[in-house]
LUMZA-187491 format. One line per 10 residues: for each residue x, y, z of C-alpha. Coordinates in nm, 2 decimals. Example, Ala and Ser with C-alpha at 12.3 -4.5 7.8 and 13.67 -1.06 7.14 Angstrom:
<rs>
1.23 -0.45 0.78; 1.37 -0.11 0.71
</rs>
This chain:
<rs>
10.18 -0.56 13.37; 10.34 -0.22 13.54; 10.30 -0.08 13.83; 10.08 0.14 13.71; 9.85 -0.12 13.51; 9.83 -0.33 13.86; 9.54 -0.23 14.11; 9.77 -0.32 14.41; 10.02 -0.01 14.30; 9.75 0.18 14.52
9.80 0.01 14.85; 10.22 -0.04 14.77; 10.33 0.32 14.72; 10.67 0.27 14.93; 10.51 0.04 15.16; 10.43 0.31 15.38; 10.09 0.30 15.57; 9.87 0.60 15.52; 9.58 0.76 15.72; 9.22 0.70 15.64
9.17 1.03 15.46; 9.45 0.92 15.20; 9.31 0.64 15.10; 8.94 0.67 14.94; 8.76 0.42 14.78; 8.43 0.41 14.62; 8.19 0.16 14.66; 8.01 0.04 14.34; 7.64 0.06 14.52; 7.65 0.42 14.70
7.92 0.57 14.51; 8.04 0.74 14.81; 8.39 0.75 14.96; 8.45 0.41 15.22; 8.76 0.45 15.41; 8.97 0.13 15.53; 8.90 0.18 15.89; 8.68 -0.02 16.08; 8.35 0.03 16.06; 8.11 0.05 16.36
7.73 -0.03 16.31; 7.47 -0.15 16.45; 7.28 -0.46 16.43; 7.00 -0.26 16.26; 7.20 -0.11 15.99; 7.39 -0.47 15.96; 7.02 -0.61 15.89; 6.97 -0.33 15.59; 7.30 -0.40 15.45; 7.22 -0.78 15.44
6.90 -0.69 15.29; 7.05 -0.47 15.03; 7.32 -0.76 14.91; 7.01 -1.02 14.92; 6.84 -0.78 14.67; 7.13 -0.71 14.44; 7.23 -1.11 14.44; 6.95 -1.18 14.14; 7.03 -0.91 13.94; 7.44 -1.04 13.95
7.30 -1.38 13.84; 7.08 -1.25 13.57; 7.44 -1.03 13.47; 7.64 -1.35 13.47; 7.40 -1.59 13.29; 7.38 -1.33 13.02; 7.72 -1.29 12.92; 7.76 -1.68 12.96; 7.46 -1.73 12.68; 7.65 -1.48 12.47
7.98 -1.65 12.53; 7.79 -1.94 12.44; 7.63 -1.81 12.12; 7.94 -1.66 12.00; 8.10 -2.00 12.04; 7.88 -2.19 11.84; 7.80 -1.93 11.61; 8.17 -1.92 11.49; 8.16 -2.33 11.50; 7.87 -2.39 11.28
8.05 -2.09 11.08; 8.37 -2.27 11.01; 8.16 -2.57 10.91; 7.95 -2.45 10.64; 8.15 -2.16 10.53; 8.48 -2.22 10.61; 8.56 -2.45 10.31; 8.33 -2.27 10.10; 8.55 -2.16 9.74; 8.48 -1.86 9.64
8.57 -1.77 9.27; 8.51 -1.43 9.26; 8.81 -1.35 9.45; 9.08 -1.59 9.30; 9.37 -1.43 9.53; 9.19 -1.46 9.89; 9.00 -1.83 9.77; 9.34 -1.98 9.68; 9.53 -1.82 9.95; 9.30 -1.93 10.18
9.34 -2.29 9.98; 9.68 -2.28 10.09; 9.64 -2.24 10.49; 9.40 -2.50 10.47; 9.63 -2.75 10.34; 9.92 -2.62 10.59; 9.66 -2.62 10.89; 9.56 -2.98 10.77; 9.94 -3.09 10.76; 9.98 -2.94 11.12
9.73 -3.07 11.28; 9.70 -3.40 11.15; 10.03 -3.54 10.99; 10.08 -3.84 11.23; 10.50 -3.80 11.25; 10.54 -3.52 11.43; 10.95 -3.51 11.40; 10.92 -3.49 11.00; 10.70 -3.15 11.05; 10.95 -2.88 10.95
10.81 -2.54 10.96; 11.07 -2.35 10.75; 11.14 -2.64 10.51; 10.75 -2.64 10.45; 10.72 -2.23 10.43; 11.07 -2.24 10.18; 10.97 -2.48 9.94; 10.60 -2.32 9.94; 10.73 -2.00 9.84; 10.98 -2.15 9.59
10.68 -2.36 9.42; 10.51 -2.04 9.38; 10.78 -1.86 9.25; 10.86 -2.14 8.99; 10.51 -2.10 8.85; 10.57 -1.79 8.71; 10.83 -1.91 8.46; 11.09 -1.58 8.49; 11.35 -1.83 8.47; 11.67 -1.68 8.65
11.52 -1.37 8.78; 11.21 -1.33 9.01; 11.30 -1.57 9.30; 11.35 -1.65 9.65; 11.67 -1.57 9.87; 11.70 -1.77 10.19; 11.87 -1.51 10.49; 12.20 -1.65 10.39; 12.15 -1.61 10.00; 12.05 -1.26 10.07
12.40 -1.20 10.24; 12.58 -1.41 9.95; 12.39 -1.17 9.67; 12.48 -0.84 9.85; 12.83 -0.93 9.90; 12.88 -1.04 9.53; 12.68 -0.74 9.42; 12.94 -0.55 9.65; 13.25 -0.66 9.49; 13.35 -0.80 9.81
13.28 -1.20 9.95; 13.41 -1.51 10.08; 13.45 -1.82 9.89; 13.67 -1.99 9.61; 13.60 -1.72 9.33; 13.35 -1.87 9.07; 13.03 -1.79 8.92; 12.81 -2.06 8.84; 12.49 -2.17 8.65; 12.27 -2.47 8.56
12.27 -2.60 8.20; 11.87 -2.61 8.15; 11.90 -2.91 7.91; 12.10 -3.15 8.12; 12.10 -2.96 8.47; 12.47 -2.99 8.52; 12.64 -2.71 8.71; 12.88 -2.51 8.50; 13.15 -2.26 8.60; 13.06 -1.92 8.41
13.40 -1.78 8.47; 13.67 -1.83 8.75; 13.70 -1.45 8.88; 14.10 -1.34 8.79; 14.33 -1.38 9.10; 14.08 -1.61 9.26; 14.17 -1.90 9.46; 13.95 -2.11 9.20; 14.16 -1.96 8.91; 14.51 -1.98 9.10
14.41 -2.38 9.15; 14.33 -2.43 8.79; 13.95 -2.41 8.76; 13.86 -2.29 8.37; 13.54 -2.15 8.25; 13.30 -2.42 8.12; 13.42 -2.70 8.35; 13.14 -2.90 8.50; 13.12 -2.93 8.92; 13.11 -3.32 8.96
13.17 -3.35 9.34; 13.21 -3.09 9.62; 13.42 -3.27 9.91; 13.35 -3.64 9.78; 12.95 -3.54 9.74; 12.80 -3.56 9.42; 12.65 -3.25 9.33; 12.40 -3.46 9.02; 12.03 -3.35 9.11; 12.13 -3.02 9.31
12.05 -2.67 9.21; 12.32 -2.38 9.19; 12.21 -2.28 9.52; 12.24 -2.61 9.71; 12.58 -2.64 9.52; 12.70 -2.31 9.65; 12.63 -2.37 9.98; 12.85 -2.69 9.96; 13.15 -2.47 9.84; 13.13 -2.19 10.09
13.33 -2.16 10.42; 13.51 -1.95 10.65; 13.82 -1.76 10.50; 14.12 -1.99 10.51; 13.95 -2.33 10.56; 13.99 -2.58 10.21; 13.74 -2.76 9.97; 13.81 -3.00 9.74; 13.62 -2.94 9.38; 13.58 -3.21 9.15
13.50 -3.11 8.79; 13.48 -3.21 8.44; 13.68 -3.05 8.15; 13.44 -3.06 7.86; 13.78 -2.97 7.65; 13.95 -3.30 7.73; 13.66 -3.50 7.90; 13.91 -3.52 8.22; 13.79 -3.53 8.55; 14.03 -3.30 8.82
14.00 -3.26 9.16; 14.12 -2.92 9.31; 14.17 -2.83 9.64; 14.11 -2.48 9.68; 14.17 -2.27 10.00; 13.90 -2.01 10.05; 13.94 -1.67 10.09; 13.76 -1.29 10.06; 13.79 -1.19 9.70; 13.79 -0.85 9.57
13.62 -0.89 9.22; 13.78 -0.71 8.99; 13.45 -0.63 8.77; 13.63 -0.45 8.48; 13.94 -0.53 8.31; 14.15 -0.44 8.05; 14.39 -0.55 7.78; 14.54 -0.31 7.49; 14.58 -0.46 7.15; 14.88 -0.21 6.98
14.87 -0.33 6.69; 14.49 -0.29 6.60; 14.46 0.00 6.82; 14.19 -0.21 7.04; 14.11 -0.19 7.36; 13.94 -0.53 7.48; 13.73 -0.44 7.78; 13.55 -0.71 7.97; 13.30 -0.62 8.22; 13.25 -0.92 8.48
12.89 -0.85 8.61; 12.72 -0.48 8.67; 12.80 -0.50 9.02; 12.78 -0.19 9.21; 12.98 0.10 9.11; 13.15 -0.06 8.84; 13.04 0.22 8.52; 13.32 0.44 8.72; 13.62 0.18 8.64; 13.46 0.15 8.33
13.50 0.48 8.23; 13.88 0.47 8.40; 13.95 0.23 8.15; 13.80 0.38 7.83; 14.00 0.71 7.92; 14.33 0.49 7.93; 14.29 0.33 7.64; 14.24 0.63 7.46; 14.54 0.79 7.58; 14.72 0.48 7.46
14.61 0.51 7.12; 14.26 0.29 7.11; 14.02 0.40 6.82; 13.83 0.12 6.86; 13.67 -0.09 7.18; 13.55 -0.48 7.21; 13.31 -0.48 7.53; 13.34 -0.83 7.63; 12.98 -0.94 7.78; 13.02 -1.30 7.77
12.92 -1.49 8.09; 12.81 -1.17 8.27; 12.50 -1.26 8.49; 12.39 -0.89 8.47; 12.36 -0.66 8.85; 12.21 -0.30 8.87; 11.99 -0.14 8.61; 12.12 0.17 8.72; 12.51 0.05 8.63; 12.37 -0.06 8.29
12.20 0.28 8.23; 12.61 0.47 8.32; 12.77 0.19 8.15; 12.54 0.25 7.81; 12.56 0.66 7.88; 12.94 0.65 7.85; 12.90 0.56 7.48; 12.59 0.78 7.39; 12.52 1.13 7.39; 12.17 1.13 7.37
11.88 0.87 7.34; 11.72 0.55 7.52; 11.90 0.27 7.74; 11.57 0.09 7.75; 11.15 0.11 7.79; 11.03 -0.01 8.11; 10.67 -0.17 8.08; 10.43 -0.20 8.38; 10.18 -0.47 8.45; 9.93 -0.26 8.27
10.12 -0.23 7.94; 10.19 0.13 8.01; 10.60 0.22 7.83; 10.80 0.47 8.00; 11.16 0.53 7.83; 11.50 0.54 8.04; 11.71 0.84 7.86; 12.10 0.82 7.89; 12.27 1.03 8.15; 12.44 1.25 7.95
12.80 1.15 8.08; 12.94 1.01 7.75; 13.34 0.99 7.73; 13.34 0.81 7.36; 13.07 0.85 7.15; 13.23 0.78 6.80; 13.47 0.49 6.85; 13.34 0.16 6.66; 13.26 -0.06 6.93; 13.19 -0.45 6.94
13.00 -0.58 7.23; 13.09 -1.02 7.27; 12.77 -1.17 7.41; 12.64 -1.57 7.44; 12.43 -1.73 7.62; 12.51 -1.67 7.97; 12.50 -1.29 7.89; 12.20 -1.18 8.10; 11.97 -0.93 8.25; 12.17 -0.56 8.27
12.41 -0.71 8.01; 12.13 -0.80 7.78; 12.03 -0.42 7.85; 12.33 -0.26 7.76; 12.38 -0.48 7.46; 12.03 -0.44 7.32; 12.05 -0.05 7.43; 12.38 -0.01 7.19; 12.24 -0.24 6.92; 11.90 -0.02 6.88
12.07 0.30 6.89; 12.35 0.20 6.62; 12.62 0.25 6.84; 12.75 -0.10 6.84; 12.74 -0.42 6.65; 12.65 -0.73 6.84; 12.87 -1.08 6.78; 12.89 -1.43 6.93; 12.52 -1.61 7.00; 12.19 -1.53 7.14
12.20 -1.41 7.49; 11.99 -1.58 7.80; 11.68 -1.38 7.78; 11.59 -1.22 8.11; 11.39 -0.91 8.09; 11.23 -0.82 8.40; 11.27 -0.51 8.64; 11.35 -0.71 9.00; 11.24 -0.51 9.30; 11.34 -0.69 9.63
11.07 -0.76 9.91; 11.23 -0.88 10.27; 11.04 -1.10 10.44; 10.99 -1.14 10.84; 11.27 -1.36 10.86; 11.51 -1.19 10.68; 11.46 -1.39 10.37; 11.38 -1.23 10.06; 11.14 -1.20 9.75; 11.29 -1.03 9.41
11.02 -0.98 9.24; 10.97 -0.89 8.83; 10.75 -0.57 8.86; 10.84 -0.44 8.55; 10.92 -0.58 8.21; 11.19 -0.41 8.00; 11.25 -0.37 7.65; 11.52 -0.28 7.44; 11.47 0.13 7.28; 11.36 -0.02 6.97
11.06 -0.21 7.16; 11.19 -0.52 7.13; 11.10 -0.77 7.44; 11.42 -0.97 7.61; 11.28 -1.20 7.82; 11.24 -1.52 7.68; 11.37 -1.41 7.33; 11.74 -1.27 7.42; 11.96 -1.03 7.22; 12.01 -1.20 6.88
12.34 -1.07 6.75; 12.43 -0.91 6.42; 12.72 -1.15 6.32; 12.60 -1.49 6.48; 12.91 -1.71 6.58; 12.90 -2.01 6.81; 13.22 -2.10 7.03; 13.36 -2.45 7.05; 13.22 -2.61 7.35; 13.59 -2.72 7.39
13.71 -2.38 7.38; 13.71 -2.13 7.71; 13.64 -1.77 7.64; 13.98 -1.56 7.61; 13.94 -1.27 7.88; 14.16 -0.98 7.91; 14.33 -1.11 8.24; 14.46 -1.38 8.02; 14.55 -1.19 7.76; 14.78 -0.95 8.01
14.89 -1.18 8.22; 15.07 -1.38 7.87; 15.11 -1.06 7.77; 14.97 -1.15 7.44; 15.00 -1.04 7.09; 14.76 -0.98 6.85; 14.89 -1.27 6.63; 14.90 -1.52 6.98; 14.50 -1.38 7.05; 14.40 -1.47 6.73
14.54 -1.83 6.69; 14.40 -1.91 7.08; 14.09 -2.06 6.92; 13.83 -1.76 7.03; 13.67 -1.75 6.73; 13.42 -1.52 6.88; 13.69 -1.30 6.99; 13.86 -1.32 6.65; 13.56 -1.20 6.48; 13.55 -0.92 6.67
13.87 -0.81 6.60; 13.85 -0.90 6.24; 13.55 -0.66 6.21; 13.67 -0.39 6.39; 14.00 -0.35 6.16; 13.77 -0.31 5.89; 13.61 -0.03 6.08; 13.78 0.35 6.04
</rs>
């Protein structure tokens, strides 16, 4: 309470006594000034005051009784309302009815469960939110992020984070945690971890039955500390444990290798992180100066990223046209056009995709396909097709909500359908996709690339060699 709200303030100004004329106080009865001074009254006057006080007492008592009666009525009214109407279920407003049902269940557990040590409000709320999100079946897209997840995702999409440098996904069939990609020059890649490796254990703790978020938390730790990653390699069926030192990682999200024999620029976009359209433009320009007349845009194992980066990337290869159609919950569709900042609108392009190409990678592939700007080679993509809007919750956690659905420029839904390639080429599960980073590190010629066993990359090269 501030001093101005405290009635004692009027008596406490600097603790300095005041003369009677400076301290007026009004009596509730006569509304006339009364001063802080001893009153000199006669016995007759005292008798009159006592009579007046006794006259007001019944009236005051009546007011008190009336107020108490109102309080009692309000209390029992609320109690009866809760008993007879609190458990009603109004089907006319299902959102309100079911949200009240959740609150009712929460209150019941909170008030009546016997083992109080087992009650964890944070876990209860997070589990409830995750369960709600799961019923939407927007697999891999609409999701709940804890405060730690929010920080990690923001770091990853900024191109800088602390870790061992791997992208993970969970196989929808056997629930294995699989390494999509070991980031070039990352501690994981330097240790020997490869794409398609299946994580078996982290620091000796089995990951069986755990999801990607749980495994990621096991792997994370401060810079300079080590973690033991046990993997099973499908190509050899070996189980290997790698000791990896965590580090701050700068992600090179665009990597290019020039194949002079066929004048092909093999360009990989690792993910559509913030600002990647700039390096992509630079690599295309650099490749053209080196003599490139054909382009491979490798989006395999690309988990997506920012929508605007997909729009900017498509715009590098199209002079006009749309990148996608956005559909809201009412069914209204709005086209999203290219930016007009093209750098190469004529070179033949092959876009490589696989089952782990998702989100912004699918937008890019779908746009270049529908606009007849590129040929898609590989296998059907993941099938993510909602535009995510982040909504921050009170404790720093976040809901990523699919507020709109996207379609290819030709009107094809992507969600649960994916982008189908023009040339379907599966890759042997035992073979890891060859990347420009590996090609650069080994200074690989075209013949070496073709003999590496990457049938999808081989098909792309062979197709482009036939294009003028």
